[in-house]
OpenMM code with the backbone's topology and positions (N, CA, C; nanometers):
from openmm import Vec3, app, unit

residues = "MET ASN SER PRO GLU LYS GLN ARG GLY LYS LEU LEU TYR GLY LYS VAL VAL SER VAL ALA MET ASN LYS VAL ALA VAL ILE ASP ILE GLU ARG SER LYS THR HIS ARG LEU TYR GLY LYS SER TYR LYS VAL ASN HIS ARG ILE LYS ALA ARG ASN GLU ILE SER GLY ILE GLU ILE GLY ASN MET VAL TYR ILE ARG GLU THR ARG PRO ARG SER SER GLN VAL HIS PHE GLU ILE ILE LYS VAL GLU LYS GLU".split()
positions = [
    Vec3(21.4586, 6.3914, 5.2960),
    Vec3(21.5677, 6.3607, 5.2059),
    Vec3(21.6241, 6.2235, 5.2414),
    Vec3(21.6554, 6.1456, 5.1400),
    Vec3(21.7150, 6.0146, 5.1630),
    Vec3(21.8591, 6.0307, 5.2072),
    Vec3(21.9147, 5.9234, 5.2612),
    Vec3(22.0556, 5.9287, 5.2992),
    Vec3(22.1408, 5.9393, 5.1730),
    Vec3(22.2568, 6.0041, 5.1817),
    Vec3(22.3381, 6.0259, 5.0618),
    Vec3(22.3851, 5.8966, 4.9963),
    Vec3(22.3915, 5.7859, 5.0694),
    Vec3(22.4437, 5.6622, 5.0135),
    Vec3(22.3463, 5.5966, 4.9159),
    Vec3(22.2163, 5.6302, 4.9224),
    Vec3(22.1167, 5.5628, 4.8404),
    Vec3(22.0882, 5.6350, 4.7100),
    Vec3(22.1611, 5.7399, 4.6775),
    Vec3(22.1346, 5.8183, 4.5596),
    Vec3(22.2266, 5.7770, 4.4459),
    Vec3(22.1848, 5.8046, 4.3245),
    Vec3(22.2624, 5.7663, 4.2070),
    Vec3(22.3730, 5.8669, 4.1796),
    Vec3(22.4718, 5.8224, 4.1030),
    Vec3(22.5815, 5.9093, 4.0645),
    Vec3(22.6977, 5.8973, 4.1617),
    Vec3(22.8102, 5.9497, 4.1196),
    Vec3(22.9303, 5.9461, 4.2015),
    Vec3(22.9105, 6.0333, 4.3248),
    Vec3(22.9423, 5.9791, 4.4419),
    Vec3(22.9250, 6.0501, 4.5679),
    Vec3(23.0621, 6.0808, 4.6263),
    Vec3(23.0879, 6.2079, 4.6571),
    Vec3(23.2161, 6.2508, 4.7112),
    Vec3(23.1944, 6.3295, 4.8389),
    Vec3(23.2987, 6.3370, 4.9210),
    Vec3(23.2937, 6.4061, 5.0493),
    Vec3(23.4106, 6.5027, 5.0530),
    Vec3(23.3838, 6.6294, 5.0856),
    Vec3(23.4924, 6.7261, 5.0868),
    Vec3(23.4613, 6.8480, 5.1698),
    Vec3(23.5542, 6.9420, 5.1661),
    Vec3(23.5487, 7.0627, 5.2468),
    Vec3(23.5224, 7.1836, 5.1578),
    Vec3(23.4338, 7.2726, 5.2029),
    Vec3(23.4022, 7.3936, 5.1276),
    Vec3(23.5178, 7.4924, 5.1431),
    Vec3(23.5709, 7.5405, 5.0295),
    Vec3(23.6812, 7.6359, 5.0344),
    Vec3(23.6425, 7.7727, 4.9792),
    Vec3(23.5291, 7.7827, 4.9071),
    Vec3(23.4862, 7.9126, 4.8555),
    Vec3(23.3363, 7.9110, 4.8305),
    Vec3(23.2704, 8.0210, 4.8650),
    Vec3(23.1280, 8.0391, 4.8357),
    Vec3(23.1049, 8.1751, 4.7711),
    Vec3(23.2043, 8.2273, 4.7005),
    Vec3(23.1984, 8.3615, 4.6460),
    Vec3(23.1072, 8.3722, 4.5240),
    Vec3(23.0849, 8.2640, 4.4521),
    Vec3(23.0028, 8.2681, 4.3306),
    Vec3(22.8556, 8.2507, 4.3642),
    Vec3(22.7710, 8.2935, 4.2728),
    Vec3(22.6270, 8.2855, 4.2918),
    Vec3(22.5796, 8.1416, 4.2680),
    Vec3(22.5273, 8.0744, 4.3719),
    Vec3(22.4756, 7.9383, 4.3690),
    Vec3(22.5806, 7.8332, 4.3325),
    Vec3(22.7077, 7.8646, 4.3503),
    Vec3(22.8151, 7.7683, 4.3244),
    Vec3(22.9145, 7.7748, 4.4395),
    Vec3(22.9578, 7.6582, 4.4861),
    Vec3(23.0597, 7.6499, 4.5901),
    Vec3(23.1754, 7.5661, 4.5369),
    Vec3(23.2958, 7.5963, 4.5835),
    Vec3(23.4132, 7.5186, 4.5456),
    Vec3(23.4434, 7.4233, 4.6605),
    Vec3(23.4540, 7.2943, 4.6274),
    Vec3(23.4749, 7.1894, 4.7254),
    Vec3(23.6121, 7.1275, 4.7017),
    Vec3(23.6894, 7.1100, 4.8098),
    Vec3(23.8213, 7.0481, 4.8018),
    Vec3(23.8083, 6.9016, 4.8430),
    Vec3(23.8348, 6.8115, 4.7488),
    Vec3(23.8274, 6.6682, 4.7726),
    Vec3(23.9690, 6.6176, 4.7934),
    Vec3(23.9933, 6.5498, 4.9058),
    Vec3(24.1263, 6.4972, 4.9362),
    Vec3(24.1197, 6.3451, 4.9445),
    Vec3(24.2121, 6.2785, 4.8755),
    Vec3(24.2201, 6.1336, 4.8850),
    Vec3(24.3663, 6.0928, 4.8870),
    Vec3(24.3930, 5.9729, 4.9324),
    Vec3(24.5309, 5.9269, 4.9382),
    Vec3(24.5536, 5.8213, 4.8309),
    Vec3(24.6699, 5.8281, 4.7696),
    Vec3(24.7105, 5.7326, 4.6684),
    Vec3(24.8395, 5.6662, 4.7137),
    Vec3(24.8700, 5.5540, 4.6548),
    Vec3(24.9935, 5.4841, 4.6830),
    Vec3(25.0772, 5.4796, 4.5556),
    Vec3(25.2035, 5.5138, 4.5683),
    Vec3(25.2931, 5.5116, 4.4538),
    Vec3(25.3100, 5.3675, 4.4057),
    Vec3(25.3026, 5.3469, 4.2735),
    Vec3(25.3063, 5.2106, 4.2200),
    Vec3(25.4394, 5.1413, 4.2448),
    Vec3(25.5492, 5.2137, 4.2301),
    Vec3(25.6806, 5.1513, 4.2424),
    Vec3(25.7309, 5.1503, 4.3865),
    Vec3(25.7200, 5.2639, 4.4545),
    Vec3(25.7820, 5.2777, 4.5863),
    Vec3(25.6884, 5.2467, 4.7029),
    Vec3(25.5582, 5.2421, 4.6794),
    Vec3(25.4642, 5.2057, 4.7845),
    Vec3(25.4362, 5.3156, 4.8854),
    Vec3(25.4873, 5.4358, 4.8635),
    Vec3(25.4657, 5.5460, 4.9572),
    Vec3(25.3268, 5.6059, 4.9347),
    Vec3(25.2587, 5.6386, 5.0447),
    Vec3(25.1282, 5.7032, 5.0369),
    Vec3(25.1467, 5.8533, 5.0288),
    Vec3(25.0620, 5.9167, 4.9475),
    Vec3(25.0636, 6.0623, 4.9380),
    Vec3(24.9219, 6.1111, 4.9116),
    Vec3(24.8975, 6.2376, 4.9416),
    Vec3(24.7646, 6.2945, 4.9295),
    Vec3(24.7501, 6.3682, 4.7969),
    Vec3(24.6304, 6.3580, 4.7398),
    Vec3(24.5980, 6.4263, 4.6159),
    Vec3(24.4732, 6.5093, 4.6413),
    Vec3(24.4751, 6.6372, 4.6052),
    Vec3(24.3603, 6.7265, 4.6227),
    Vec3(24.2996, 6.7608, 4.4875),
    Vec3(24.1670, 6.7643, 4.4825),
    Vec3(24.0938, 6.8082, 4.3642),
    Vec3(23.9951, 6.9140, 4.4091),
    Vec3(23.9848, 7.0210, 4.3336),
    Vec3(23.8851, 7.1245, 4.3629),
    Vec3(23.7742, 7.1130, 4.2607),
    Vec3(23.6528, 7.0942, 4.3114),
    Vec3(23.5372, 7.0715, 4.2263),
    Vec3(23.4345, 7.1799, 4.2536),
    Vec3(23.3762, 7.2339, 4.1461),
    Vec3(23.2690, 7.3320, 4.1602),
    Vec3(23.1367, 7.2578, 4.1650),
    Vec3(23.0532, 7.2923, 4.2647),
    Vec3(22.9265, 7.2232, 4.2852),
    Vec3(22.8131, 7.3236, 4.3005),
    Vec3(22.6963, 7.2863, 4.2504),
    Vec3(22.5764, 7.3684, 4.2617),
    Vec3(22.5358, 7.3766, 4.4085),
    Vec3(22.5068, 7.4978, 4.4565),
    Vec3(22.4746, 7.5205, 4.5969),
    Vec3(22.3332, 7.5757, 4.6088),
    Vec3(22.2367, 7.4882, 4.6354),
    Vec3(22.0975, 7.5300, 4.6555),
    Vec3(22.0654, 7.5452, 4.8043),
    Vec3(22.1545, 7.5021, 4.8922),
    Vec3(22.1308, 7.5033, 5.0363),
    Vec3(22.1825, 7.6336, 5.0948),
    Vec3(22.1008, 7.7006, 5.1743),
    Vec3(22.1447, 7.8256, 5.2358),
    Vec3(22.2216, 7.7966, 5.3639),
    Vec3(22.3104, 7.8864, 5.4004),
    Vec3(22.3841, 7.8721, 5.5251),
    Vec3(22.5139, 7.7956, 5.5143),
    Vec3(22.5593, 7.7684, 5.3946),
    Vec3(22.6870, 7.6985, 5.3788),
    Vec3(22.7997, 7.7990, 5.3961),
    Vec3(22.8975, 7.7625, 5.4774),
    Vec3(23.0113, 7.8499, 5.5050),
    Vec3(23.1409, 7.7791, 5.4704),
    Vec3(23.2466, 7.8568, 5.4603),
    Vec3(23.3786, 7.8016, 5.4346),
    Vec3(23.4184, 7.7146, 5.5535),
    Vec3(23.4690, 7.5954, 5.5255),
    Vec3(23.5097, 7.5029, 5.6300),
    Vec3(23.4098, 7.3929, 5.6575),
    Vec3(23.2856, 7.4052, 5.6088),
    Vec3(23.1869, 7.2989, 5.6272),
    Vec3(23.2262, 7.1763, 5.5464),
    Vec3(23.1959, 7.0594, 5.5997),
    Vec3(23.2166, 6.9348, 5.5265),
    Vec3(23.0842, 6.8985, 5.4599),
    Vec3(23.0900, 6.8647, 5.3306),
    Vec3(22.9682, 6.8396, 5.2532),
    Vec3(22.9813, 6.7118, 5.1713),
    Vec3(22.8653, 6.6539, 5.1397),
    Vec3(22.8568, 6.5465, 5.0428),
    Vec3(22.8115, 6.6075, 4.9117),
    Vec3(22.8775, 6.5698, 4.8010),
    Vec3(22.8353, 6.6171, 4.6698),
    Vec3(22.8094, 6.4963, 4.5812),
    Vec3(22.7179, 6.5148, 4.4866),
    Vec3(22.6792, 6.4069, 4.3963),
    Vec3(22.6915, 6.4543, 4.2529),
    Vec3(22.7350, 6.3646, 4.1658),
    Vec3(22.7455, 6.3949, 4.0240),
    Vec3(22.6065, 6.4141, 3.9659),
    Vec3(22.5921, 6.5123, 3.8787),
    Vec3(22.4633, 6.5425, 3.8184),
    Vec3(22.4845, 6.5853, 3.6736),
    Vec3(22.3784, 6.6237, 3.6080),
    Vec3(22.3926, 6.6706, 3.4703),
    Vec3(22.4720, 6.8004, 3.4699),
    Vec3(22.5361, 6.8344, 3.3586),
    Vec3(22.6129, 6.9587, 3.3546),
    Vec3(22.5232, 7.0807, 3.3738),
    Vec3(22.5559, 7.1628, 3.4728),
    Vec3(22.4819, 7.2860, 3.4977),
    Vec3(22.5441, 7.4018, 3.4219),
    Vec3(22.6744, 7.3950, 3.3985),
    Vec3(22.7468, 7.4935, 3.3178),
    Vec3(22.8716, 7.4234, 3.2665),
    Vec3(22.9646, 7.4975, 3.2113),
    Vec3(23.0828, 7.4337, 3.1536),
    Vec3(23.1731, 7.3715, 3.2593),
    Vec3(23.1663, 7.4179, 3.3840),
    Vec3(23.2535, 7.3661, 3.4885),
    Vec3(23.1794, 7.3023, 3.6051),
    Vec3(23.0492, 7.3155, 3.6116),
    Vec3(22.9724, 7.2658, 3.7259),
    Vec3(22.9000, 7.1375, 3.6861),
    Vec3(22.9421, 7.0227, 3.7458),
    Vec3(22.8832, 6.8928, 3.7166),
    Vec3(22.8419, 6.8189, 3.8435),
    Vec3(22.8453, 6.8856, 3.9580),
    Vec3(22.8102, 6.8248, 4.0853),
    Vec3(22.7112, 6.9137, 4.1580),
    Vec3(22.6402, 6.8576, 4.2564),
    Vec3(22.5502, 6.9353, 4.3407),
    Vec3(22.5700, 6.8930, 4.4852),
    Vec3(22.5530, 6.9892, 4.5754),
    Vec3(22.5649, 6.9613, 4.7188),
    Vec3(22.4343, 6.8990, 4.7650),
    Vec3(22.4449, 6.7827, 4.8338),
    Vec3(22.3231, 6.7153, 4.8775),
    Vec3(22.3088, 6.7096, 5.0284),
    Vec3(22.4199, 6.7208, 5.1025),
    Vec3(22.4103, 6.7165, 5.2481),
    Vec3(22.5258, 6.7944, 5.3085),
    Vec3(22.4961, 6.8689, 5.4154),
    Vec3(22.5975, 6.9499, 5.4829),
    Vec3(22.6173, 6.8961, 5.6233),
    Vec3(22.7426, 6.8790, 5.6612),
    Vec3(22.7768, 6.8456, 5.7992),
    Vec3(22.8471, 6.9665, 5.8577),
    Vec3(22.7812, 7.0336, 5.9475),
    Vec3(22.8365, 7.1557, 6.0076),
    Vec3(22.9607, 7.1213, 6.0886),
    Vec3(23.0577, 7.2109, 6.0879),
    Vec3(23.1807, 7.1873, 6.1631),
    Vec3(23.1914, 7.2794, 6.2795),
] * unit.nanometer
topology = app.Topology()
chain = topology.addChain("A")
for resn in residues:
    res = topology.addResidue(resn, chain)
    for name in ("N", "CA", "C"):
        topology.addAtom(name, app.Element.getBySymbol(name[0]), res)
């Protein structure tokens, strides 16, 4: 497998928060934003559903996900690399 940086599509890094669905995992993406007027930094969380073809993924693992074609109405990403915690 190539390194995740050399692949096409939007690449995100997040934490697995649910693996209850069949071949789908929920990933929590956290990023920091800065308020336009006040300049204060704050965190924003997004939960994204991603296709899970890799076995052995557990809650709490950090994963790389990549944008892909729509797999269902809510699944538009796939897990490409797992970093065990």
